[in-house]
C-alpha positions in Angstrom: 4.0 22.6 -25.3 4.7 18.9 -25.2 2.7 16.7 -22.9 5.8 16.0 -20.9 6.4 19.7 -20.3 2.7 20.2 -19.4 2.8 17.4 -16.9 6.1 18.8 -15.5 4.5 22.2 -14.8 1.5 20.5 -13.3 3.6 18.5 -10.8 5.8 21.6 -10.0 2.7 23.5 -9.2 1.8 20.9 -6.6 -1.4 19.8 -8.4 -0.8 16.1 -8.9 -2.8 13.6 -6.8 -1.4 10.4 -5.3 -3.2 7.2 -4.4 -1.3 4.4 -2.6 -2.8 1.0 -1.9 -1.5 -2.0 0.2 -2.5 -5.1 -1.8 -1.8 -8.6 -0.6 1.4 -9.1 -2.6 2.1 -5.6 -3.8 2.1 -2.0 -2.5 1.6 0.4 -5.3 1.5 4.2 -5.6 0.0 6.0 -8.6 0.3 9.7 -9.4 -2.4 11.2 -11.6 -2.4 14.3 -13.6 -5.0 16.9 -14.8 -7.1 14.4 -16.9 -6.9 11.8 -14.1 -4.6 9.5 -16.1 -1.6 7.9 -14.3 1.6 9.9 -14.9 4.0 8.1 -12.6 4.0 5.0 -10.3 6.1 3.0 -7.9 5.6 -0.4 -6.3 7.0 -2.8 -3.7 6.6 -6.5 -3.6 5.8 -8.0 -0.3 4.2 -11.2 1.1 2.3 -12.1 4.2 3.8 -14.8 6.5 2.2 -17.6 8.6 3.4 -16.9 12.1 2.2 -19.2 14.9 -0.9 -20.1 12.8 -1.7 -16.4 12.0 -1.4 -14.8 8.6 0.3 -11.5 9.3 2.6 -8.7 8.2 4.9 -7.0 10.7 4.9 -3.2 11.2 8.4 -3.2 9.8 7.0 -4.9 6.6 4.4 -2.2 6.4 6.7 0.8 6.8 9.6 -0.6 4.7 7.1 -1.3 1.9 5.4 2.1 2.1 8.7 4.0 2.0 10.1 1.9 -0.8 6.9 2.3 -2.8 6.8 6.0 -2.4 10.5 6.5 -3.2 10.2 4.5 -6.4 7.2 6.7 -7.5 9.2 9.8 -6.7 12.2 8.4 -8.7 9.8 7.7 -11.6 8.7 11.4 -11.5 12.3 12.5 -11.5 13.3 10.3 -14.4 10.3 11.2 -16.6 9.9 14.9 -15.8 13.1 16.0 -14.1 11.0 17.2 -11.1 11.7 16.5 -7.4 8.4 15.8 -5.8 7.8 18.2 -3.0 4.0 19.1 -3.1 0.8 17.2 -3.8 -2.7 18.5 -4.1 -4.3 15.4 -2.4 -3.4 12.0 -1.1 -5.4 8.9 -0.4 -4.3 5.6 1.3 -6.1 2.3 0.8 -5.5 -1.3 1.7 -7.0 -4.8 1.7 -10.1 -4.7 3.9 -10.9 -6.3 7.2 -8.5 -7.8 9.7 -7.5 -6.8 13.2 -5.0 -4.1 14.2 -5.4 -3.4 17.9 -3.6 -0.7 19.9 -3.4 0.4 23.5 -3.8 3.9 24.8 -0.1 4.7 24.0 -0.4 3.6 20.4 1.4 0.3 21.0 0.4 -2.7 18.9 -1.2 -5.2 21.2 -0.9 -8.4 19.0 0.5 -9.0 15.6 -1.7 -7.8 12.7 -4.3 -10.4 11.9 -5.2 -10.1 8.2 -8.3 -10.9 6.2 -6.7 -14.2 5.2 -7.2 -15.8 8.6 -10.1 -18.2 9.1 -9.8 -18.4 12.9 -13.0 -16.6 14.0 -15.7 -19.2 13.2 -17.2 -19.3 16.6 -17.4 -15.5 16.9 -18.7 -15.1 13.3 -21.6 -17.6 13.9 -22.5 -16.0 17.3 -22.6 -12.5 15.9 -24.5 -13.5 12.9 -27.3 -14.8 15.2 -27.1 -11.8 17.5 -27.4 -9.2 14.6 -29.3 -11.3 12.1 -26.7 -10.0 9.7 -23.8 -11.8 7.9 -20.6 -11.3 9.8 -17.8 -13.0 7.8 -14.8 -14.4 9.7 -12.4 -11.8 8.3 -14.4 -8.8 9.6 -12.7 -6.8 12.4 -15.6 -7.3 14.8 -15.4 -11.1 14.4 -11.7 -10.9 15.2 -12.4 -8.8 18.3 -15.2 -11.0 19.6 -13.1 -14.1 19.0 -10.3 -12.6 21.0 -12.9 -12.0 23.8 -14.1 -15.6 23.6 -10.5 -16.8 23.7 -10.0 -14.7 26.8 -7.0 -13.0 25.3 -5.3 -10.8 27.9 -4.8 -7.9 25.5 -8.5 -7.1 25.0 -8.8 -5.3 28.3 -6.1 -2.8 27.2 -7.8 -2.1 23.8 -8.0 1.6 23.0 -8.2 1.6 19.2 -9.2 -1.0 16.6 -8.7 -0.3 12.9 -7.8 -1.7 9.5 -4.5 -1.4 7.6 -5.7 1.7 5.7 -7.0 3.2 8.9 -3.6 2.6 10.6 -1.6 4.2 7.8 -4.0 7.2 7.7 -3.7 7.6 11.5 0.1 7.6 11.3 0.1 10.1 8.4 -2.5 12.6 9.8 -3.0 11.8 13.5 -6.7 11.3 12.7 -8.5 8.1 13.8 -11.0 7.9 10.9 -11.9 5.5 8.2 -13.8 5.6 4.9 -17.3 4.2 5.0 -16.5 1.4 2.6 -13.6 0.1 4.7 -15.7 0.7 7.8 -18.3 -1.7 6.4 -15.8 -4.5 6.6 -15.2 -3.7 10.3 -18.8 -3.5 11.5 -22.3 -3.3 9.9 -23.2 0.1 8.4 -26.7 1.5 8.5 -28.0 2.4 5.0 -29.9 5.3 6.6 -27.2 6.9 8.7 -24.2 5.8 6.7 -22.5 5.1 10.0 -22.1 2.1 12.3 -25.5 0.5 13.0 -26.5 1.9 16.4 -28.8 -1.0 17.3 -26.1 -3.5 16.6 -23.5 -1.5 18.5 -25.8 -1.5 21.5 -26.3 -5.3 21.2 -22.6 -5.9 21.1 -22.0 -3.7 24.1 -24.7 -5.6 26.0 -23.1 -8.9 25.0 -19.7 -8.0 26.5 -20.9 -5.9 29.4 -20.2 -8.5 32.0 -16.5 -8.5 31.0 -16.1 -4.9 32.4 -13.4 -4.0 30.0 -13.7 -0.3 30.6 -14.4 0.5 27.0 -17.4 0.4 24.7 -17.4 -0.5 21.0 -18.0 3.1 19.9 -14.9 4.2 21.9 -12.5 2.0 20.0 -13.7 2.1 16.4 -12.5 4.8 14.0 -14.8 7.7 13.0 -16.6 7.0 9.7 -16.1 9.4 6.8 -17.8 9.5 3.3 -16.0 10.0 0.0 -15.4 13.7 -0.7 -15.0 14.6 3.0 -11.6 15.9 4.2 -10.1 13.3 6.6 -7.1 15.3 7.8 -3.8 16.7 6.6 -0.3 15.2 6.2 1.6 16.1 9.3 5.3 16.9 9.5 5.9 13.5 11.1 3.8 11.8 8.5 5.7 13.4 5.6 9.0 12.2 7.0 7.7 8.7 7.5 6.3 8.6 4.0 9.2 10.3 2.2 12.5 9.4 3.9 14.4 11.8 1.6 12.7 14.7 3.4 11.6 16.4 0.2 7.8 16.0 0.6 6.1 18.9 2.4 3.5 18.6 5.1 0.0 20.0 4.8 -1.5 18.0 1.9 -5.2 17.2 2.5 -5.9 13.4 2.7 -9.0 11.6 1.7 -10.8 9.1 3.9 -8.8 5.8 3.9 -10.6 3.1 1.9 -10.6 -0.6 1.4 -9.7 -2.4 -1.8 -13.4 -3.0 -2.4 -14.2 0.7 -2.5 -11.2 1.6 -4.7 -12.1 -1.2 -7.0 -15.6 0.1 -7.4 -14.2 3.6 -8.1 -11.6 2.4 -10.6 -14.3 0.7 -12.6 -16.9 3.4 -12.4 -19.1 1.0 -10.5 -20.6 3.1 -7.7 -24.1 3.6 -9.2 -27.0 1.2 -8.6 -27.2 -1.8 -10.9 -23.5 -1.7 -11.6 -20.9 -4.2 -10.5 -17.3 -5.1 -10.7 -15.0 -8.1 -10.1 -11.5 -7.5 -8.6 -9.2 -10.4 -9.1 -5.7 -10.7 -7.6 -4.5 -12.8 -4.6 -8.1 -12.8 -3.5 -11.2 -12.2 -5.6 -14.4 -10.4 -4.9 -17.4 -9.4 -6.9 -19.6 -6.4 -5.9 -23.0 -5.3 -7.1 -24.5 -2.0 -6.0 -28.1 -2.9 -4.9 -31.4 -1.2 -5.5 -32.8 -2.8 -2.4 -31.7 -5.1 0.5 -31.6 -8.8 -0.1 -34.5 -11.0 1.1 -32.4 -12.8 3.7 -29.0 -13.3 5.2 -26.5 -15.4 3.2 -23.2 -16.5 4.7 -21.6 -16.3 1.3 -22.5 -12.7 0.8 -21.1 -9.6 2.7 -23.1 -6.5 2.8 -20.7 -3.5 2.4 -21.0 -0.1 0.9 -19.6 2.1 -1.8 -17.2 4.9 -0.7 -20.2 7.2 -0.6 -22.3 4.8 1.4 -24.6 3.0 -1.0 -25.5 -0.6 -0.2 -23.4 -3.3 -1.9 -23.6 -7.1 -2.0 -20.0 -8.5 -2.0 -19.0 -12.0 -2.7 -15.4 -12.4 -1.4 -13.3 -15.5 -2.0 -9.9 -15.7 -0.2 -8.2 -17.5 -3.1 -7.7 -16.4 -6.7 -4.3 -16.2 -8.4 -1.8 -17.4 -5.7 -1.7 -21.0 -6.8 -2.1 -20.1 -10.4 1.0 -17.8 -10.1 2.9 -20.7 -8.5 2.2 -22.9 -11.5 3.4 -20.2 -13.9 6.5 -20.0 -11.8 7.1 -23.8 -12.3 6.9 -23.2 -16.1 9.4 -20.4 -15.8 11.7 -22.7 -13.8 11.3 -25.3 -16.5 12.2 -22.9 -19.3 15.2 -21.6 -17.5 16.4 -25.1 -17.0 16.8 -25.2 -20.8 18.7 -21.9 -20.7 15.7 -19.8 -21.9 15.5 -16.3 -20.7 11.8 -15.9 -19.7 9.8 -12.7 -20.2 7.1 -13.1 -17.5 4.5 -11.0 -19.4 4.9 -13.2 -22.5 4.8 -16.4 -20.4 1.6 -15.4 -18.6 0.0 -14.4 -22.0 1.1 -17.6 -23.7 -0.2 -19.9 -20.9 -3.5 -17.9 -20.4 -4.2 -17.9 -24.2 -3.5 -21.7 -24.3 -6.5 -22.1 -22.0 -8.8 -20.9 -24.8 -8.0 -24.1 -26.6 -9.2 -26.3 -23.8 -12.5 -28.3 -23.6 -15.4 -26.1 -22.4 -15.6 -28.1 -19.1 -11.8 -28.4 -18.8 -11.9 -32.0 -20.0 -12.8 -33.5 -16.6 -9.8 -31.9 -14.9 -10.4 -30.3 -11.5 -8.3 -27.9 -9.4 -8.5 -26.1 -6.1 -6.1 -23.1 -5.7 -6.7 -22.9 -2.0 -3.4 -21.5 -0.6 -5.4 -20.3 2.4 -8.8 -21.2 3.9 -11.9 -20.6 1.9 -15.0 -19.5 3.8 -17.5 -19.9 1.0 -16.7 -23.6 0.6 -16.2 -24.0 4.4 -12.5 -25.0 4.1 -10.6 -23.7 7.2 -7.1 -24.2 5.8 -5.5 -24.1 2.4 -4.4 -27.3 0.5 -3.8 -26.5 -3.2 -4.9 -29.5 -5.2 -4.9 -30.6 -8.8 -7.2 -33.6 -9.5 -8.0 -35.7 -12.5 -9.3 -39.2 -13.3 -7.7 -41.7 -15.7 -10.4 -40.6 -18.2 -9.7 -36.9 -18.0 -8.5 -35.1 -21.1 -5.2 -34.0 -19.5 -3.2 -31.6 -21.6 -1.7 -28.1 -21.2 -4.8 -26.3 -22.4 -7.2 -28.0 -20.0 -4.6 -27.7 -17.2 -4.5 -23.9 -17.6 -8.2 -23.7 -18.2 -9.0 -25.6 -15.0 -6.6 -23.4 -12.9 -8.2 -20.2 -14.4 -11.7 -21.6 -13.8 -11.0 -22.5 -10.2 -9.7 -19.0 -9.6 -13.3 -18.0 -10.3 -14.9 -21.1 -8.6 -15.8 -19.8 -5.2 -16.8 -16.4 -6.5 -19.3 -18.1 -8.9 -21.0 -19.9 -6.0 -21.8 -16.6 -4.4 -22.6 -14.8 -7.6 -25.1 -17.5 -8.5 -27.0 -16.7 -5.3 -27.3 -13.0 -6.3 -28.2 -13.6 -9.9 -30.2 -16.9 -9.8 -31.9 -16.7 -6.3 -32.2 -13.0 -5.5 -32.6 -12.0 -9.2 -30.4 -9.0 -8.8 -30.4 -6.8 -11.9 -27.0 -5.7 -13.3 -26.5 -3.3 -16.1 -22.8 -3.6 -16.3 -20.0 -5.7 -14.8 -16.3 -4.6 -15.1 -13.3 -6.6 -14.3 -10.0 -5.3 -13.0 -6.8 -6.5 -11.4 -3.9 -8.7 -12.5 -6.1 -11.6 -13.7 -7.4 -9.5 -16.5 -4.1 -8.2 -17.9 -4.1 -10.8 -20.7 -6.8 -9.6 -23.0 -9.8 -11.8 -23.7 -9.0 -14.8 -21.5 -10.1 -14.3 -17.8 -12.6 -11.7 -19.1 -14.3 -14.3 -21.3 -14.2 -16.9 -18.5 -15.9 -14.5 -16.1 -18.6 -13.7 -18.6 -19.2 -17.5 -18.9 -19.2 -17.9 -15.1 -21.9 -15.2 -14.5 -23.6 -15.6 -18.0 -23.4 -11.8 -18.5 -21.3 -9.4 -20.5 -18.0 -8.3 -18.8 -16.1 -5.2 -19.7 -12.4 -4.4 -19.0 -10.9 -1.0 -19.2 -7.3 -0.1 -20.2 -6.7 0.8 -16.6 -7.7 -2.7 -15.4 -4.1 -3.4 -14.3 -3.9 -0.2 -12.3 -6.9 -1.2 -10.1 -7.0 0.0 -6.5 -4.2 2.5 -6.3 -5.7 4.5 -9.3 -9.1 4.2 -7.7 -7.8 5.7 -4.4 -6.2 8.5 -6.4 -9.5 9.2 -8.0 -11.2 9.4 -4.6 -8.5 11.8 -3.4 -9.0 13.9 -6.5 -12.8 13.9 -5.9 -12.2 15.2 -2.4 -9.9 18.0 -3.7 -11.6 19.0 -6.9 -15.4 18.3 -6.7 -17.9 21.0 -7.2 -20.4 21.9 -4.4 -23.0 19.2 -4.2 -21.3 17.0 -6.9 -21.8 13.3 -6.3 -19.1 10.7 -6.6 -21.1 9.0 -9.4 -21.4 12.2 -11.4 -17.7 13.1 -10.9 -16.6 9.7 -12.1 -19.0 9.5 -15.0 -18.5 13.1 -16.4 -14.9 14.0 -15.4 -13.0 10.7 -15.3 -14.6 8.0 -17.6 -16.8 10.0 -20.0 -17.8 7.6 -22.8 -15.1 5.0 -21.8 -17.1 1.9 -20.8 -14.2 -0.5 -21.6 -14.0 -3.4 -24.0 -16.9 -5.8 -23.5 -17.1 -9.5 -24.0 -20.4 -11.4 -24.2 -20.7 -14.9 -22.8 -20.2 -17.8 -25.3 -22.9 -20.4 -24.9 -20.6 -23.4 -25.0 -18.4 -21.8 -22.4 -21.4 -21.0 -20.1 -22.5 -24.6 -20.3 -18.9 -25.8 -19.7 -18.5 -23.6 -16.7 -21.7 -24.9 -15.2 -20.5 -28.5 -15.6 -17.1 -27.6 -14.1 -18.9 -25.8 -11.2 -21.0 -28.9 -10.3 -17.8 -31.0 -10.4 -16.1 -28.3 -8.3 -18.9 -28.4 -5.7 -18.9 -32.2 -5.4 -15.1 -32.3 -5.2 -15.0 -30.0 -2.1 -15.1 -33.1 0.0 -11.7 -34.0 -1.4 -10.4 -30.6 -0.4 -11.8 -30.9 3.1 -10.2 -34.4 3.4 -6.9 -32.9 2.4 -7.3 -30.3 5.2 -7.8 -33.1 7.7 -4.5 -34.5 6.6 -6.0 -37.5 4.9 -4.2 -36.4 1.7 
């Protein structure tokens, strides 16, 4: 029996598992087969918009994108295997973490979706950090909620439910107001002991807002926390119709706890065990390390989140990674097309990325900031992409590309240096995934230089979160009694596949350190640009 026929029978039997993730610029669905490998996919390009100073997506954006993404995956199944997709064994939905989706008692959206990209909650973030003695980044849901309270926004009194994007989609698909513990850890601090919202901090918050007499308490409006492997509901008739507008998909499929892109990234790189870590690089970039113990103190640059099964994770999250880099590649595409050249984008990216390998170790004195939006780690409230050089800089294409690739890792490195150099966190393995790593041997080597440690990339690096969410759904549906997520991934998914590793090159490590010092000093230029001096 051919592989195609075997996969066809597997899908017809309703055994395939789907993961669907809402990224910042792309919604992607991945269908996996018996050996957990992707067998079909579909995607939808979308983009957030700046509306009245708020980075947002409309509900129409969300549903149009979801339905288009699913329909393309179903069409891929039909084209490859001549099967109309009607049944699935399990489903999981994931999305970029954090943000603010607030609803009233009738399920109406109270204010436009405020995404992780907004840097508008500084006052709330600082106040809550002092109250909890715990880092509360501006993008966290609780920071958005408290900022709305400080702003005396009228909608807060009508709040009945607060969730993330993945939690919203899951609610609409199942009717269940739940969330995976990893995504929950970007809403409100999670206790390492209970693997639920920290009760002491919940009480402190309720006391803080008691005089407002809103008629609700925090525990009333947050979603219920679920761990990886737990059932989080079933696809309803209404949910099936909203997901598959063709009407072919049947209701009743069990659905995994909805997760954030941090959790799916950990899963997709087999980085849920202690002393493992991963870096996810796309529109934003974040590095995560599963800790053996808590950090010695609170660092504003470092989030404390969890794996999908509730282990403590230190996360360095930078808002900006590839957006400005992609814009520059777009300029080169436009340039080539002006000469009548038909551009293959994969070839263009590969050519430009590999050119960076020819650059000077420190980028030849060239400096760049790819800040399309604000960057909390460097205390920049708004985005002003900048490219800077002195008359003495060695300005050529190689250094231009190298600087733009280095700066995509710049803010991340500042936070990772705290973990590695100040807290002396031990890491056995770091894996990279996401679009930045698609061109082999370029960003992977630069990341190894940035953290001065070996970095591995798997063949599934480009699949990233959607595949990770599919694995979490498969774990829920197929795990043995008492089987941990770590064991399931290690034994049944990855086996001996640890990816292709690159060790740091000494001259590149030294060059990245020089670039980083220049990057730190130059932040004053970026801040001046934000103040409209540039």
